[in-house]
C-alpha positions in Angstrom: -58.8 -62.9 15.0 -58.4 -66.7 14.7 -58.7 -66.3 10.9 -55.7 -63.9 11.0 -53.6 -66.3 13.1 -54.6 -69.2 10.9 -53.6 -67.2 7.8 -50.3 -66.3 9.3 -49.6 -70.0 10.2 -50.6 -71.1 6.7 -48.2 -68.5 5.1 -45.4 -69.5 7.4 -45.9 -73.2 6.5 -45.9 -72.3 2.9 -42.6 -70.5 3.3 -41.1 -73.5 5.1 -42.3 -75.8 2.4 -40.8 -73.6 -0.4 -37.5 -73.4 1.5 -37.4 -77.1 2.1 -38.1 -77.8 -1.6 -35.4 -75.3 -2.6 -32.9 -77.0 -0.3 -33.8 -80.4 -1.7 -33.2 -79.1 -5.2 -29.8 -77.6 -4.2 -28.8 -80.9 -2.5 -29.8 -82.9 -5.6 -27.8 -80.6 -7.9 -24.8 -80.8 -5.5 -24.9 -84.6 -5.4 -25.0 -84.7 -9.2 -22.1 -82.4 -9.5 -20.2 -84.4 -6.9 -20.8 -87.6 -8.7 -19.7 -86.1 -12.1 -16.5 -84.7 -10.4 -15.8 -88.1 -8.8 -16.1 -89.8 -12.2 -13.7 -87.3 -13.8 -11.2 -87.7 -11.0 -11.4 -91.5 -11.2 -10.8 -91.3 -15.0 -7.9 -88.9 -14.5 -6.3 -91.2 -11.9 -6.7 -94.2 -14.3 -5.0 -92.2 -17.1 -2.2 -91.2 -14.8 -1.7 -94.8 -13.7 -1.5 -95.9 -17.3 1.1 -93.2 -18.1 3.2 -94.2 -15.1 3.0 -97.9 -16.3 4.1 -96.9 -19.8 7.0 -94.8 -18.4 8.1 -97.7 -16.2 8.1 -100.0 -19.3 10.1 -97.5 -21.3 12.6 -97.1 -18.5 12.9 -100.9 -18.1 13.4 -101.4 -21.9 16.0 -98.6 -21.9 17.9 -100.1 -19.0 17.8 -103.5 -20.7 19.1 -102.2 -24.0 21.8 -99.9 -22.6 25.3 -101.4 -22.0 25.7 -102.1 -18.3 28.1 -100.3 -16.1 30.4 -103.3 -15.7 33.4 -102.9 -13.4 35.2 -105.7 -15.2 36.3 -103.4 -18.0 39.5 -102.0 -17.1 
């Protein structure tokens, strides 16, 4: 009878080990996906910041080149 109990315990431990290894693999994959997503988001934000800076420069140049709304004319 103790062999039967011992076998059941061994099988249960094996299932626990397999489940723990599976969870570790899932966690590792999730962390890798998270890191890749974080890098893509950081890159996209950098690109948006650059576009905003360009747009501001274009607006500033347009304002400088356009005739002013001077109230003295009239």
